[in-house]
C-alpha positions, 0 to 999 in steps of 0.5 A: 886259342883266341887271342886276347891282350887286355881284361878288366878283373875284380881282385879281392885279398880275405879278411883276417879271422876274428880275436876269441872271447874264451875263459879257461874253466877247470875243476877246482880253479876259479879264475882261469884267466883268458885263453882265447886264440887269434885270428888267422890271416887272411888269404893274399891275391898275387900275379904271377908270370908264365912263360906257357901262356900268350893270351888273356883269354881265361880272363874273360870268362873268370874275371872275379878273384876273392881269396878266402877269410882267415878262421877265427880264433878259438879256446884253449889259446887256438889260434885260426889257421891262415887263409890259403892265397891265390895266385893268378897266372898271367902271359910274360909281357902282361901289365898290371894296371890300375882301375885308372888306366895310367898307373903301371902297378907292376909290369910282369916280363920275367918268366916267375916273378911275383907281384902281391896285388892285394894283401889279407887282412891280419887276423885280430888278437884274441882276450889273452894278448889283452890281459895284464896286471890290471885287466886279468879278464879281458871280455873283449877281443879284435876283429879281423883286419879287412882284406883289399879290393880292387879293380885292375886292367891287364895289358898284354904286350908281346916280347919280341926282337923283330916288330913288323910294321907296315900298312895294311897288304904291305906283305908282313904276315907272308914275310912271317909265314916265309922266314918262320913256321908261323901261320898266319891269316894271308889274303888279297884284303885289308886288315886280314890280320886281325891279331898278332902273331909270333914267329921264329926265324932260324939263323945260321949255326943254331941260332934264333930270334923272335918276329912279331907281327902286328895288324896293319897300320893306317894312317891316324892309328894312334888317334883310334883309326883303323884298328887305332891303339889297340896293337900299337902296343905289342911293339914297344918291347921290340928291339927292332922295328922292321918297316915293310913298305910294298914296291907298288906304292905310290911314295915309299917314302912317305909311306914311311913317314906315315908309319914313322909319325904313327909311332911318334904320336903314340909314343916318341920313345919308340923312335930311340928303337933301331930301324930297318925298311924292306921294300916288299913284293919286288919281285915284281921289279927289275934291276933298272927299277930298284936302281932308281927306287934306290936313291928315292929310299930314306936316308940313315937306315939299312934297306932291302929289296924282298921278295916273301914269294920268290925268295928275293932278299931274304937272306940278305935281309935275315942277314942285317937283322941279326947285325942290328939286334946284336950292337951294343947300341940295340940293347932294349932300354926302359920304354915310357909307357904312354897312359891308356885311354880308359873310355876308349879301352871300355869301347874296345871291350863292349865291341868284342862282347863284354858287358860293362854297363854290368854293376856288380853287386858285392854282400858285404859280410856282417859279422856282430861283433857287438855280440859276442859268444863266450867260449868256457872250456868245461871240465868233468865236474864229477869226481873221479 
């Protein structure tokens, strides 16, 4: 299934049904009085987070969601029925953002979480409601209240325990395939990985944790270079960041600082997460070279030399990750979400084939409330 992590959709709740103007007409009852019922409520639009979805691809083909109008009121004091609600299912980890791209309306982080996006309009009151001692035959009723409509952005952020951070060709996908059943595309050219991949890493005693591999980050990614901001947000929800730098890098510390600076520029809150450094492709090093490189590595973070091909250091790294994940200081705290540049987001959708320049026109429901048809209940006037 193709991965899509952002979409723009239109939602509109249903209008309320109109109240009815009706009078009771019955044999031998000259002034039966009003008996118009109330209109039904329009359908509402809800979002529900479900665990069995991991992409927003469905919203590329279905972008408009409109609930139905409530039923109009009827005579004999019959109220109109409520229109059915629409429930839009989204993956866990989806943010619902206003059209401005900055206001987060809801963050769907738990399975079964429900968010009311557009409330259906209330039904209008029938003329029975307006009956009083001074107005015993009201000849008016309320129209239904209009529903709500809006464009919203859906942004998916993967939820994982460990996020892999590294430049292109750092060995992230190879490592993920070595420690989990995930099978991401692997090749020896930059940006082989074009979409995030999730893998479940098994640990001792039947324990496990989730690891996320995102496309490589290059210098300037926080400003839109490379794959830009498109996938950086996927590591905002990760509990721990695993920085991966290849052993054949010219300067491991400098490469680590580049990655750290991109995260700092994108969202400074991400630097509060626990970090671990893995020096990949270490099967090309002997112990003497490792001893020479080790003093040059960044201070203050756990590090380990690994090789996904030979298995060097893999079990040690899994021990370190499990230990760090279970530290009390490493519990996820609230992240301050960085406002999304909508102009850049629209360009990304165009690059993906979306027709952002299309202007959608909608025909308004024309209800001529001035020309009200009065309903009368007729009885058999013939003598029984």
